[in-house]
C-alpha positions as CSV (number, residue, x, y, z in Angstrom):
1,M,0.5,19.1,1.5
2,V,-1.4,15.9,1.8
3,C,0.3,12.7,0.9
4,C,-2.4,9.3,1.2
5,Q,-5.9,10.9,1.4
6,S,-8.1,8.2,0.4
7,T,-11.3,7.1,0.9
8,K,-12.3,3.9,2.4
9,A,-14.9,2.0,-0.1
10,A,-17.6,0.4,2.0
11,E,-17.5,3.4,5.1
12,G,-17.4,6.0,2.6
13,E,-14.9,7.6,5.5
14,V,-11.7,10.1,4.5
15,A,-8.4,8.0,5.8
16,R,-6.2,9.7,7.9
17,H,-3.5,12.5,6.3
18,V,0.0,11.6,6.0
19,R,2.4,14.2,5.2
20,P,5.8,14.1,3.0
21,R,8.8,14.3,5.8
22,R,6.5,13.0,8.5
23,E,7.6,9.3,10.4
24,Y,3.9,6.6,10.8
25,R,3.6,3.2,12.3
26,R,3.0,1.1,9.2
27,E,0.2,-0.6,10.6
28,E,-1.6,2.4,11.1
29,I,-1.2,3.5,7.2
30,H,-2.5,-0.1,6.8
31,R,-5.5,0.2,9.4
32,Q,-6.3,3.2,7.5
33,I,-6.1,2.4,3.9
34,G,-5.4,-1.1,3.6
35,G,-3.5,-3.0,1.4
36,Q,-1.0,-6.3,1.7
37,R,1.0,-5.6,4.8
38,S,4.5,-7.3,4.4
39,S,5.0,-6.7,0.5
40,G,7.4,-3.5,-0.1
41,I,4.7,-2.7,-3.0
42,V,1.1,-2.3,-2.0
43,T,-2.1,-1.5,-4.0
44,P,-4.9,-1.2,-1.4
45,R,-8.6,-2.3,-3.1
46,A,-10.2,0.2,-1.6
47,A,-8.3,3.5,-2.4
48,P,-6.6,4.7,-5.9
49,I,-3.0,4.6,-4.5
50,V,0.1,2.4,-5.0
51,L,2.2,2.8,-2.0
52,L,5.9,2.0,-2.0
53,F,7.9,0.8,0.9
54,S,11.7,1.1,1.0
55,S,13.8,-0.9,4.0
56,P,17.3,-1.7,4.6
57,S,16.4,-5.5,4.8
58,G,15.9,-5.2,1.2
59,R,19.3,-5.7,0.7
60,A,19.2,-9.4,1.4
61,Y,17.3,-10.1,-1.9
62,G,19.3,-7.3,-4.1
63,Y,17.3,-4.8,-3.5
64,R,18.9,-1.0,-4.0
65,D,16.5,1.8,-2.9
66,R,18.1,5.2,-3.3
67,W,18.0,8.9,-4.1
68,S,19.7,9.6,-7.7
69,E,23.6,11.6,-6.9
70,D,21.6,14.6,-7.9
71,G,18.2,14.6,-5.7
72,R,16.2,14.4,-8.8
73,W,15.2,10.9,-9.0
74,Y,14.2,8.0,-6.7
75,F,15.2,4.6,-7.6
76,Y,12.9,1.5,-6.2
77,T,13.9,-1.9,-6.7
78,G,10.9,-4.0,-7.9
79,E,9.4,-6.7,-6.2
80,G,10.3,-10.9,-6.6
81,Q,13.0,-12.3,-4.3
82,R,13.7,-15.1,-6.7
83,G,14.8,-15.2,-10.3
84,D,14.8,-12.5,-12.9
85,M,11.8,-10.0,-12.4
86,R,8.9,-8.9,-15.2
87,L,6.7,-6.4,-15.2
88,V,4.0,-8.2,-13.1
89,R,1.8,-7.5,-10.4
90,G,3.3,-5.0,-7.8
91,N,5.9,-4.1,-11.1
92,R,3.2,-3.6,-13.3
93,A,1.1,-1.3,-11.1
94,I,4.4,0.4,-10.5
95,A,4.3,1.3,-14.7
96,E,1.0,1.7,-15.1
97,H,0.1,3.8,-12.4
98,R,-1.2,7.0,-14.1
99,A,-3.0,5.3,-16.5
100,S,-4.7,3.0,-13.9
101,G,-5.8,6.5,-12.1
102,R,-3.4,5.5,-9.1
103,E,-1.2,8.1,-7.0
104,L,2.1,6.1,-5.9
105,W,3.9,7.3,-2.6
106,V,6.7,6.4,-1.4
107,F,7.7,5.7,2.3
108,E,11.2,4.6,4.2
109,F,11.9,2.7,6.7
110,T,13.2,4.6,10.0
111,R,13.5,2.1,12.8
112,P,11.4,-1.1,13.4
113,G,7.3,-1.0,12.4
114,F,7.8,3.2,11.3
115,Y,8.4,4.5,7.6
116,R,8.8,8.0,7.1
117,C,6.5,9.3,3.9
118,L,9.0,10.5,1.1
119,G,5.8,12.3,-0.6
120,R,3.8,12.0,-4.5
121,M,6.4,10.5,-6.8
122,E,5.5,9.6,-10.5
123,Y,6.9,6.7,-12.7
124,E,9.5,8.2,-15.6
125,G,10.7,4.7,-16.7
126,H,12.7,1.4,-15.6
127,T,15.8,-0.2,-16.6
128,F,16.5,-3.9,-16.2
129,Q,19.9,-4.4,-14.3
130,P,21.7,-8.2,-14.7
131,G,23.5,-9.9,-12.3
132,V,22.1,-9.2,-8.8
133,P,22.1,-12.0,-6.6
134,D,18.2,-13.2,-5.7
135,R,17.5,-14.6,-2.1
136,A,19.2,-18.0,-2.7
137,G,22.6,-15.9,-4.4
138,R,21.5,-17.2,-7.8
139,P,22.3,-14.1,-10.0
140,R,19.3,-12.5,-11.9
141,T,17.8,-9.5,-13.9
142,V,15.9,-7.0,-11.3
143,V,13.6,-4.1,-12.5
144,V,14.8,-0.7,-10.8
145,F,11.9,2.3,-11.5
146,R,13.3,5.8,-12.1
147,L,10.7,7.8,-10.0
148,R,10.2,12.3,-10.1
149,P,9.1,13.3,-6.7
150,L,5.8,15.7,-7.4
151,S,5.9,18.8,-5.7
152,E,2.4,19.6,-4.1
C-alpha cells in the first residue's frame, strides 16, 4: 500500500513512497512533496493531496485529535489558534478534498521531528464544538472533522 505518491510539477519526478504504519522524518516528507512546514494542515501546490499532521503539542491550543472508541473514525481538530474556527484555508481543503481531486493523508507524531503515516482517509463530516479554550485561554468554537480510514 502506498501512502503519499505524488509528482513534482516542475521536475516531473515521482516523489518517494510513504507507507502506512511507518515512521518518517517530517522534513523529508516536505522535501519530497512540498507544502507548509509548520502547519498541521498541509496543501502542497505541486501535489493533489492534503496532509494532516497530528501532534500532542496541539493540546495547548485546544486540539484533541483521536480515534473513535470503536476505531471506525479519526477525529481531527481544524486549524486556528485564536477565535472561532471557520471552514476556510486548510479546514476548507479537508472538507472539499474529494471535490477538488485531492487525496487526504494523516500522520501522527511519534517523537520530535518524526511522524507515523496513519494512511489515506476521507472526510465524512464535521461538527462545531463550543467552549474549547484558544491559545489565550478564551472559549471558542472549534471544528472537528470525522475522517474514515480507507483500506487499499
